N, C-alpha and C positions, 0 to 999 in steps of 0.2 A: 110463188113467193120468192124462191131463190133467184129467179131471173130478174124480177123487179128490183131486188136489193142490189144485185150486181150492177144493173143499169144506173141506179141512183149513185152508187159509190163511184163507178168508173167515169160517168159523164161529169160529175162534180170535179173529179181530179183532172180530167182532160180539159175542162173549161179553164181551170186555174193555170194549167201548163200552157195552153194556147194564149191566154191573156198575158202571161208573163213575157212571152217571146214576140207576140204580134200586136200587143196593145189591147185596150178595151174593145169589146165586141158591141157594135151598134145593131140592135135587133128591131129597129123601126121600119126598115124596108123589107119588102117581101123577098127580093133577090138576095139581100144580105142574110136574111134569116135562113133561106134555103142553103146558101153557101156555108153558113156556120154549121148547120145540121150535118151537111156532108162532111165537113172537116172534122167535126166531133165524132162522127161515125167512123171516120178513118182512124183517128187516134184511139177510139174505143176498141176497134177490131185488132189493133196492133199492140194493145196494152199488155196482153198476156199470151205467151206462146202456147199452143196446144201441146200437151205432153205426148211423147211417143215412148212406148215401153218396148225394150228389147233385152237381149241377154246381157248387155253391158250395164244396165241400170236396174236389174232385178236380182232376186235372191241368189246368193252363191254360198259355197261352203264356208263356214266360219261366222256367218251372220247370226246375230242374236237380237230378237225383237221382244220387247216387254210390253204387254197389253194390259188394259183393265177391261174386264168382261162384265157387262151388265146383264142380269137375268131377272131382276125384280119386275114383275108384271106391271106394277103401278108406275115405276120409273120408265119402263119401255113405252107405256101408253102416252107418256108426255113427249116422246121424241117425234120430231117432224122430219122424217127421212126425205121428203120431197121426191116421190117416186117418178115424177115427170123429169125427163132428161132435157138436155140442151147444152148450149155453149156459154162459156165464160160465167159460170154460176158461182154463187157463194153458199156454202153449207156451214152454218154457225152452230157448232157444238162446244163452244169455248167455256160455257158455264155448267158443264156436266158435273154433278156431285161425285165425290170420291166414295162411292158406295158399291163398288164391284169387287170382283175376284181378280187377283194378279195372275196372269198367265204369261209364260215365257215360251217362245218358239226358238229353239236352238238348232241350227242346221250344221251337222257335223260332216267333216270330210269322211270319206268311206273308210280310211285307215284308222279312224277312231271308233269304228263299230267292231263287233266280234269278228274274228278272222274269217269264219265261214261266210258271214254276210258280205264282208269285203271281197272275198274271192268270187262269190256268186253274182254280186251286182257291180263290183268295182273293176272287174277284169273284162275288158272289151271283147276278148276272144271267147270267153265263157258266157258273158251276159248277152251278147248280141244287141238287139234293139232294146233290151232291158238295162243296158249300161247306164249307170247313175253316177252323178258327181256330187251328191249331197244326200244326207239322211236326216229326217226330222224325228227326234225321239218322241214317243207317244206315252202318255200315262196309261191309256187303254187302247186296245185295238179298235179299228173302225168296225170290225165285225166281232160279234160276241159268241163265245163258245159256252153254251149253257151247262157246263160241268165244273165241279170244284177243282179246277186245275190252276197251278201257280204259273202265271205268265210273267216273264222277265225280259228285259232288254228288247222292248218292242219298238220297231222303227218303221216309218214309211219312207220309201226311197223315191228320189226325184232326179230329173235331168233338166238342166237349163241349157239350151243351145240356140242356134240362130233360127230354128224353126218354131220354138215355143218352150213352154214350161210343162213337163210331163210327170205324171205319177207312173212309176215303173213297177212297183211291187211293195210287198210288206214282208216283215220277218220278225220273229220273236223266239225266245227260249221258253218252251212249255215243259214244265217239270224237268228242266235241264236239257231238253232235247231241242235242237234248232229246227224251227219250222219256217220254210221259205216259200213265199207265194209270189210268183212273177205274173204280171199281167200278160195275158195272151194278146190282147189288144190294148194298147196304152191309152191312158186317160189324159188327153191334152187339155189342161186347165186353161191355158192361154196360148193363142197363136201369135208368134212374133213375125215382123214388127206389129205392134198393136197401137192403133190410133183411133180417134173419134169416128164413130159410124161403122167400124169394122164389126162384122158378124161371123161367128164360127160355130159349127156344129161338130159333135164328136161322139162316137159310141165307144164303150170300153167293156172289157170282159176278163174275168179270170175264174178258174176253178181249180182247187187244190185238194189233194187227198192227204189227210193226216193219219198215218198208220195207227191203229188202235183207238182212234178218236172218231174219225168220220170224214166227211167231205164238206167243204164250204166254198163259197164263191160269191161273186157279185157280177151283175151286168148293169149297164146304165147308159143314159143318153144325156149329153150336156149341150145346151145352147147358150152361147154367150154373145152379148152385144155391148160394145163400148158406147154407152148411151149418153154420156155427159162428160164435161171437163170444166174445171174451174178451181176455186180456192176452198180448201177445207180448213176450218178453224177448230182446233182442239185445245183443251186446257194447257197442253204442253207446248203448243206452237202452231204455226200456219204452214200449209203444204199446198203446192200446186199439184193437182191430181187429175188422173183419168179415172172415171167411174165405169165399172163393168157390171152389167146386170146379167145374172146367170140363172137359168132354169135347169134343175138337176133332178132326173128321175132315176131311181135306183131300185133294183130287185135283188134281194139276198137269197142265196141257195144254201140250204143246210141239211145235212143228213148225219145222224148220230148212230154209230155202230152199236153202242151198248143198248140203246132202246129200239134199234131198228126202225127209226121213225125220222121224219123230216119233210121238207117241202120248200116252197118258195114263199117269201114274204115281200110284198110290194110296199115300199115306203111311200108316204105322202110326198108329193112334189115339194122340193125345197127351192125357194127363190131367194137369191142373195144379191146384195149390192156391195161391191168391193171398191174401195178407193185406193188407187195405187199411185205412189209418188216416186218419180224417178230419182229425186234428190235423196229420199230415205232409202231407196233401193228395195222397196217391197210394199206390202200392204200396210196402210196406216189406219184403216177403219173397215169394218165389215158388219153389215146388218143381214140377219137371216130370218126369213119368213117361212112358216109352215101353216098350211090351211088358211092363208091370208092373214095370219097373226104374226106380229113381230115377236120372236122368241129369244133373240140374242142380239146384242150389239157390243162389239169390242173396238177399242181404239188404242192407238199407240201412245205409250207414256214415255218410252225411251227406246231409241234404236242405237245399237253399237255394231256397225258393220265391221266385224273383226277380220278384215281381209288379210291381216298379218298373222292369222292363226297358224298358217302353214310355214311361216318364217321361223326356222329353228325348232319346229314342233317335235322333231325327233330327239332334241336335246332336253326337252321337258319330259321327265319320266315319272310314272306313277306305278307302284307295284307293292304287293301283289294285287291283282284285280280280276275277279272278286276278292274282297278281303273280309276278315271277321273281327279283328281286334286292333291290328296295327297296319299302317300303310306308310310307305316311304316315298318321298318326293325329292326328285333331283332336278336342279336348275342348271342351265348351260354355262360353261366357262367359269365355274366357280362363283357365279353371281348370287347375291341375296335378293329377296323380294318379299311378296305377300301372297297369301292365299285367301280364298273365300269359298266356302262350301254352301251350295244352295240346294233346296229340295226341288221337286219337279214343278212346283208352283212359282219358282223363282224367288222364294223367301230365303234370305241368308240364315243359316243355322249355326255357322261358326266361321270366324275369321282369325287371322294371325299373321305373324312374320315367318319367313322362311330363310334358312341358311342354305348353303350350296347343297347339302344333303340333310334332310329333315325327316323325323319319324313322328307321325301323328297317332295319337290314341283315339280310336273311333268307337270304343266299347259302349259309350253312352248314346251313340246315334242309333236309331231304330234301323232294322233291316229295310232295304229298298235301294232305289237308284237315285244318285245325286250328281250334280255338276260341280266341278271344282275349277274356279278361275285362278290361274297362276300368272303372276305378273312379275317381270324383272326386266330392267333396262328398256322400258317403254314397249316391251313386247308382252302381249296378253294371249294366253292359250287357255282354251276351255277343254277339260277332259271329263269323261264320264267315270264315275265310281259306283261299283255295285257292292253293297254290304250284304253278305249272306252268311248266316250262322247255322 
């Protein structure tokens, strides 16, 4: 379906372009018909360049992506993902209803994470191959600890370099104690440069002992293929994309000291289709299948690649952090500006103006982790705030 729509759209456009510059096309003669087909085929093949993904046009520290995630089974059944791959396709999701959950992926520089996390993953001499240049804050850990423990400041760490996009480890504060888990074998999500037809296989593994809690880990195997490219049409805009089909097999290992029990849990295979746009600098849509059923589809509603988050970031100060009742915000060079506090779903919970030094009363905000966007003089900085009482 996607291929035929592309052919109709592209050939009609190419016909008009050719006619404008070379005059009307006479289709009465066999040779002229053949010549016309060849010329149209040439114009069609050149109408859109195949996207190539590398470290220069993929996720980097400071990027913030806002998605709408659809999980309603009735709505998901109506989606035509077009699992068949190909070239110069069109995927039309422009009429999707606004019936999902807002999800925000914020990629922090390492110095915006707790100091121990930054030291462990952000120092190349200590981290070694687990060296990371960005951290994705998580609402929950990818692995679950079946005990009533308070988990805070959960991050998954990544590295983007000329070889690919890697998951390097996880970290969290559990009952106020830092728990760091580095991958023994890195999970290569994408291999760079990534172009149409490329296939990559990768195995990954980590096992971590948490004193007084137990041992947990994961092993897995990932097979990815860039199976299609073309135009993706979303409610918020159109994107030239490379699509990647991924098969992911994961086994969790868990042993609880308190109960002296545990074992391995084999997850059902996950198959995902990911649309990556070099112009947006990341993933613009993702469909996830479990047991041959579409269980989730998310698409980009707004991307703000905050590449300037590191510009003057040391001059934007927030303290104390964690905080319980009052927090002070300091802007650089005596500037004034604005602030916006968001919860982990990306929903604004409070906005206002800022003086060079401002004090905010946060007593009415529930405990938890928030993002604060600080803006002044065309510079935008995102910081993390932990409210703990």
